[in-house]
N, C-alpha and C positions, 0 to 999 in steps of 0.2 A: 504494500500500500504506500502511496506517495505521501510525503509529509507536506501538509498544506496549512496555511494560516492567513488571516486577513491582515492587510497592511495599508497604511496611508502615506502617500507622498505629498509634499506641498509644492505649490508653485506660487508665483506672485499673485495670481488671480484667484486660485481656489485650492482645495484639497482634492487629491485623486485617490479614490478608494479602489482597492484591488485585492487579488488573491496571489499569494506567493506559493510556489510549488518547488520543492527540492527535486532537481532533475540531474540527469547525466548529460553533459554537453561536451562533445568532441574529446572524449576521454577523461574529462573532469567529473568526478563523482560528487563533489560538493558545489554544484552550480545551483543558483536560485533564479527562478523565472517569475517575474512580476507581470501580471496582466490586469489592466484596469477593468473595472466592471463595465464601463461604457465603451471599451475597446479602443480608446484613444492612445493609450500608452502601453508599450511592451518593453521590458527591460530584463536582460539576463546578465547576472554578475557571477564572478568566480574570484577565488583568492589566487593571486599570482605566486610565483616561487618565493617572493620575499614576504608573503603573508599579507599583502595589501589587496583590498577588494578593488576589482576593475570591471568595467562594462565590456562585454564581449559580443553583444547582439542587442537588437531592439529597434524601436521606432526612432525616427529623426523628426524634428529636433528633440533633444532631451536636455535636462539640466544636470550638470555634472554633480551637483549636490545630492541628487537622487541616489547615487551609488552609496554615499555615506549614510543617508537616511535609511535606505533599505538594509544595509549592513548592520546598523544599530538595532533594527527590528529583528534581524536574524539572531543576533547574539542575545 
């Protein structure tokens, strides 16, 4: 069973509600996939070799701060 939880990302205009799912992504077993409820935002993040969270896929444009916001909600 996939690990899922609700998450909220913020933008200057509004909050973006979505669902985060732990997924496998290109060989990474600890990738997290955020999909907004309204379908406007998609974001996939992983930890790089140095332990930093990075965005590896998703919709454009996106706010770079969303990576940190999502990582905080994962931890």
